[in-house]
N, C-alpha and C positions, 0 to 999 in steps of 0.2 A: 271443311265448313268455315275456318277463318277467313278462307280466299271470298269464299261468296257473298261472306257478311260485308266483306273490302269493297266487292264489287257494287252490293247493294246500296251503301254507303256513297260510294261515287257518283254513282246515279241518281241518288237523292239529292245532292248539294248540287248536281248538274241541274236537275229540274227548277232545285230552289233558285238560283242565281238567274237561271234563264227564263222564269214566269215572274220572279217576285224581286228582282232587283231593280226593273223597268219600272215599275210603279212606284219605288222610292225614290228612284231617280226624277220622277215626276212629282212626287209630294216635295223635295227638297230642294227643285230647280227658284232659283230665281232668277227672274229678266232682269234684263239692263233697261229695258226701254219696254213700252204696251202700245198698243195701235187701236183706236176704234175708227169704223168707216162713218163716212160725213156725206148726206144725202140734201138733197135740194127739191122742198117739197112746194108743190104750186099749187096744190087741191084748195087752198083759202085764199082769202080776197088779197092778202099778200106774201111774197112768198116767207117759209122759214126753212131753218138749216137742222134737218135730223140726224142722228145718229142712234144705238141700239146697244144696251149693255144686255147681260146676264146677270140674273137674282134672285133670289130666295132659293126653299129648299122642298123639294125639288127646282133645278134652275129653269129658269121662262126668262124665254126674251123679253124684253120691255124697250118699245119705243119712246123717246125722248126728243123734246125738242134744246137745240144746244144755246145756254146763254152764256156767250162767253164772260160779261158781269154778273152774272150770277152768284149767289154767296153759298150755294149747296146744291147737293140733288136733292130732287122733291119729287116723291110720287104719289099717286091718288090712291089711298089706303080705302078709299069707300067701296071702289069698283074691283072687289071680289078679290083683296091681298090676301093672298093664304101661303104660310109657310111656318114648317116647324123652326125655324132658327132665327125667327124675329123677336128681339129682345129690346123693351122697352129701356131708355133711358133714364134713369133715375135721378129725383133732384139733387143737386149738391155733388153728380158724379163727376170724373173727370171728363169723360163724355160731353154733357152738359156743357162743359166749362170750354170746351173746343169751339162752341158755337158763340161765346161772350155773353152778353145779356141773354138771361133766357125769364121765361116763367115758369111756377110750378104748378101743378095740380092740387086741389087741395085733398084731394080723395086719392086719386090715382095715383100721388106723387110723380108723376111724370112730368120731366122738364118739356117745354116747348119754346114755339118761336113763330115770328111774324114769319109766310111764306108767300110770296108774291108770281102772279104769272105776270110778267113785265111784257108780255104780247099785249095784254088786255087791260094791263093796269089794275087786275082786280086783286087785291088781299085777305088772308085769313090768318089764322091763328092753327099752327100744326103741333102735333107731336113731336119727338124725336126718338126713333127709334135705330136698330142696328140690324144689319142682315149680312147675306152673303153675297160678294157679287163676284162677275168670271168677267175678266177681259182676256184679249190676246195679245199673247208675246210678240214681239219683233227684234231683230236684228237689222232694222232698219231699212230694208229693202223688200222684206216679205213678212205676211202677218205668220205666228205659229201657234205653237198652242195654248190652250186656256188655260187663265191661271186664277186660281182662287183669291181672294180675299175676304175673309171671317169678321165678321162685326164692324163691319164698312156700316158709317151713319151716312142718315140720310130722316128726311121731315118727312110728314105724313100731309098728305095733300088731298084736296077734297073735288066732290064733281063740281061746286061752284067754279072754282081757279081751273079747272081743266077744260072748261068752256072756253073756246077759241082757240083749240090745238087743233091741227089737222086729228082726221077720224083714224082710230087706233093709236095715238100719241097718250101715254099717259101721266105724263109728269116732265119736268124739267130738267138738262142736267149742267149744273152751275159750276162753272170753269175759273169763278171770280178769284179775287184777291182776299182768301180766308182761310183759318186753319180746316173748315170742315167741307172748304171745296174739293171736286175730285182730282185736279191735278196734286196737291198738298196731302189729300190723304192716300192717294196711289204711293206718290213719292217717300211719305214718310212711312206705309209700310214696306217697302221692298228697297228704301235706302237708298235711291237712287237721285242724281239730283233734281230739284225742285225746278225743271224746266218743263214747259209743252209747245207743240206746236201746231197749229190749227190752217187748214188750207181746205180754203170753198169750193168747190167744183163750180161752175158757172153755170151747169145745164142739170135739168132732173135725170138727162139719162146719162150720166156720169157721179162716180163716186169721189167723195174729196175724202179727206183723212185726219186723224187727230194722232200726232205721238205726246206721249208723255214720257220724260226721259229725258236725255240727251242726244244728239243726232248719232251716226247718220241719218239725213234723210233722204232716201233715195226715191226721188222721179224721175227715171229715168238715169239723172246723175245726182251724187250726193247735193240736193242745194243748201245743205245748211253751212256749207264751205263759199254761199253768194251772201251770204245775211249784212245786212250794214245797221248799226245800232246805233238808239236814243235812248236817253232815260225814260222810264214810267214814274210817272208823277204821283204823289198820293193825294186825294181828295180829301179833306180831314170830316167831312160830314157825309153822312149814307144818303148817297142821291136818290135811292127809292124810297127811304121810309122819313129821309129829312130829320134823324136822327143827331141830335149834335154831340161829340165825342167819341160817335164810333166811322171810323172812317168809311170811305166808300169801297166796295169790292168790286168796282168797276177798275178798267185800265184808261189812264190819263198819260197824254205823253204833250210835250212844249211846244206846240206849232208857234210861230213867234212872226209868221207873215204868211202870204199866200202870193204866187207869180200866176198868170196865165200867160204862158208862150215863156218869153223872157220879160216881159213886164210886169213890174208889182203892182199887188192891186191895194189901194189904199183904204185903209182899214181901221175902226175903232181901237188899240194896241190894250188897251184897259179891259175887251171883250176879251180877249186871249188869257187871261189870268185867272186863276183862281182866287177868287178872294177868301177871306174869315169866315164867310156864308158857304161856303161852297159852292159856289153861282162862279159862272164863267169858266175859261178852259177848253181842252178838247178829247174827248173819248172814242174809245173804240167799241162798237157793237155790233153781233151779228144776231140782233133782235131785231133792230131800226133794218128793215130790206133796205133802205136808200139813206145818202148821207141829208144829216139835218142841218142848216145854217140858220142861226141867227139872223132875223128879216136885214138888217142892214149889210152885214158880211155876205148874204146872198145876193141882192140885190148889185153891190159891188162886184162880187165876182161874175155873176150872171151877165152884166153890161159891156165888163172885160172878155168876158167871153166870146160875146156876140160881137163884138167891135174887131175882136183878133180875128176869127172864122170869116167875117164877112160874108154872110150869107143870112138873106131875111127869114127872120120867125115867123112862125103861123099860131093860131088860136091855140094856146097851150091845153094838153089833157091832163086831166088828175091823175095822180099827185103833184106833177110837174107843172114847172111854171114857165119854162123857157123851149122853144119848141122848133123844129124845124123840119122844112121837106127832106125825105132822104135823097140828097142831090148829092152828098159828097161822096169820096171815093174810099175804098175799104181795103186794109191790108191785113195781115197775119195779127196786127197788136189793134184791132177792130175800124173803128170809122177813122179817117185823117183828120183829125182837128187839133187844137191848139193842147197842148198839155198842159194840167193843171199841177202847180208844185206847191207843196205843202213845205214851206222851210221849217226846218227845227236845228233848235241848239245855234240861235243866232247866226244862219245861216251856213253853218259847218254841214249840215247834213241835209237832205233833201228826199220828198217821197215825190215820187213821180206818179201821178194819175196822169196815165194814156188813153185814148179812146174807148177801147173795149170796157173798162170800168168808166169813164167819166159819162158815157153816151146808152140809152137804153130805146131799144127797137119799140113801140109802143104799139104802132098798127105799120101794115105793108110799106105805106107812103110818109109815114112819118115818126122821126126821130127825135126824143129828148134828152135835155141835161139833165143827168139823174141826180141831182139833188132838189131838196125838196125846202122851200120856204117856210122856216117853223113860224111866220107869223103871219101867214096866208093859211097854214094848216096845223092851229093850234089840237094837235092831239096830245092832250094828257098825259094818255095811256105810254104812247112810246115817244113822247121827246121828253117831258116833263118841263113843269112851267112852272115859276117863282108864285105863290098864292096869291091872287088877288091881281095879278099882274100878265102880259103878254109876253114877256121877254123869257125866254127856256133857262131854264135852271143850267144847262151845259151849253155853252156858246156855238161849238162845233161837234157833231155827234158822226164821225165816220161811218157805215152803213155798210152793210152786208156785201151791197152789189160792187163797193169801191174797192172789198177786198178778198174778190173773186180771183181765183188764178195766182194770187200772191200767199207767198209763206208767211207766217207771223208765229215767231218764237216767242215766248214771255219768259224772260229768263227771271223767277222771283227771287233767287239768291242775291242777283247781283245787279234786281231791280233795274233791266232795260230791256227794250223792245228790238226785236232783229225782224227786220222784214227784207222782202225779195220779189220784184216781180218776175215768175215765170217765162211770161212772154217773153223777158228780155233773155231768159238762158235756154230759150226753145223748148221750152216742157209745160206738164200742166197737172193740176191738182189729181187727177184722174190717171197719172201714171203709177200711183203707187201699186204693188202687184198684195191685192189679200190673199191670192189662192198661189200656192207653187208652181201650178198647173198651167 
């Protein structure tokens, strides 16, 4: 009898540890990094870059436009937001404080913030909530199991600000320099370094990647080892709302000059510096599909490019102002045209923009310089202009086309940007494995 009892307990504990232990391991698993897919969507008038998270209880896939400089995650709560774990953030709570200055509903006592669709420039006010999200873990070379983040904070958007996003997209994933952004909330929850890396694919047929946490970032090889670094700068003024005393969530770097080929372009150097009103300087944007230059900078760069290339221009096709017949030769790095070099840190570091990133094939026989003149294309929605004037708030906005197939690491702890052209490393952003198959 004793022997049979002993056998029973052996069998019981075997099944207990065999079936129960994996679920315990799953619940206690702490990833060192996370990963999200990144898609190029060309269904709207201008390209947007999308990702997908899982949110709510039960979990549901939510498509989002990626806003590199966005302050936080926002999701349209008017479009059938149903979840058993959604909880409002109450006025005066720690959750509200994470967002900085907030408003408070007199009756609901729910705190809220202005929320913007930075593609269209439309803003409104939204309540702050928390809910479960789930994101895939990674070892740097392949996507792994999904992990849940309880009480992830976001802002409720509306039908009004959702307009202008691609069909099926319910909000925007803000990756900006705030405590409430996706990167900072994820690194805080899992206690990994406050770093993230973005790699935009150049075609809607391929998938790019966002890494949250430190490398390795394996795109055939570990491209985190090829990064060149430059300091990230802080703009003291919120460039979306214009609020004084609230720094911008967007990412700025210190461009001190521009070369076309090996020749310096003559510029008004004061435009390259951020002044006390937050005007000037250079920022990086995933929302602007192409780089936007203050008018005098654009004209100087365009003239230098045309002179160096030595090819006659043709009638431009909007939104571009400098176009050519497709008569240049091509290589693996795109059209064989002069390299545009952004000079950083007093000529110590240079960001090279090769033909694949500087040129856009507009028609079968016309190719254009993929930079936009802010003076001739004054779109306040995507550029942001000084009120009452024609000068853009930011002198140089490095747009998404110039970022494609470049790995960009934002190290928020060290306040520096790492960048690497994957063309020069014989790989591309589509080489991350989202499946082990």
